[in-house]
Structure formats: structure tokens, C-alpha cells
N, C-alpha and C positions, 0 to 999 in steps of 0.2 A: 543152435548150430555150433559145432566146434570150429575154432579158428585154426588156421594153418600155422604151423611152427616151421616155417621154411624161409630160407634166405639164399640168395644167389650172389656170389661176389662179382665184382665188376668185370673181371677177365672172363669168367664163365658166361656172364650176360652178353658181353660183346661177341663171344663165340656163338652163342645161341642166335643172336640177331643175324650174324653173318651166315650161319647155316640155314636159317629160315629164308633169308634173301636168296641163297643159292637154290633152295628147293623151289621157290616161286619162279626164279629165273629159268630153271630147268623145265618147268611146266610151260612157260612161254615158248621155249625152244623145242618142245616135244613134237614129233611128227604126228600127223593125223588130222590136220585142219582145225579150224576154230568153230566148233558148234556153239549154239547158244548156251548149252549146259556148261561147256568148258569156260566160256567167257564169264558166266555166273560164278563158277568156282574161282576164277582169277580175281573177280571182284571181292569175294569173301577173303581170299588170301591177302589181298592188298589191305583190306580193312583190318585184318588181324595184324599185319605188319605195322600199320599205323599205331595200333594199340601197343604193340610190343616196343615200338620206337620211343614211346614216351608217355602215353596217356593211361597206361595200365601197369599193374604190378609194382607200383612205386613203393608200396609197403614191404615188399619182399626182395628188393634189390638195392645194391649200393648205387650211388650216383655215377653216371658215366659222362660227365660234362665234356671230357676230352674226346668223346666219340660222337657227340651230338651232330656235328657238322657232317660226318660220314653217314650217319643214319638218315639225316635229311636228304643227302644226295641220293642214297639208295631209294628212299621213298619217292623222291621226285622222278627218278628214272622209271620206277614201276608205274607211277601215275601217268607219265607221258605215254608209256607203252599201252596201258589200259585205255586211255583216252583215244589213242589211235585205233585200237581194236573196236571200241564201241562206236566210233564215228564211221566205220566202214559199212 
């Protein structure tokens, strides 16, 4: 298998994380009620955000230690919202 020759600099990575967070946030706020399928989609989005936040892609991106606290805050907010949906 061919390896990727790709890197993302820290400012682009921060923008990517913020943009993904905004997309997930917009899905939470979208009209139309919360069907089981939509909740499942939100769970998947949350899991991807967690990976993006720090558990994945470490070989392809510069460190973003100055942004970690903000990413944890975003993850925590998404987690609380998802927990609230699941418990209803």
C-alpha cells in the first residue's frame, strides 16, 4: 500500500477542526426533529471529531498544543449535547 505524502500545517488544522465543529453544531441545530438515524449520525460525527481532536492524523499534522484546550472544550460541549439527546 502506498503511504500518503501529505501534511497539514497547524493553522490549517485548527481551521479544519473549527469547520468540522461548526458542521456538527449546525446538524444539532437543524430543523426536523431528532430521529434515531439522525442521533446515530451525530454519534458518528462526535466520534470523528474526537479522532480529529487528537487521536488520529498525528503523522500528517503539526502539533497544536496551543489549541488543545479549545478542542477539549468543543469536544466536551458536543459530548454533553449528545448525552442529553441519548438520555431523552
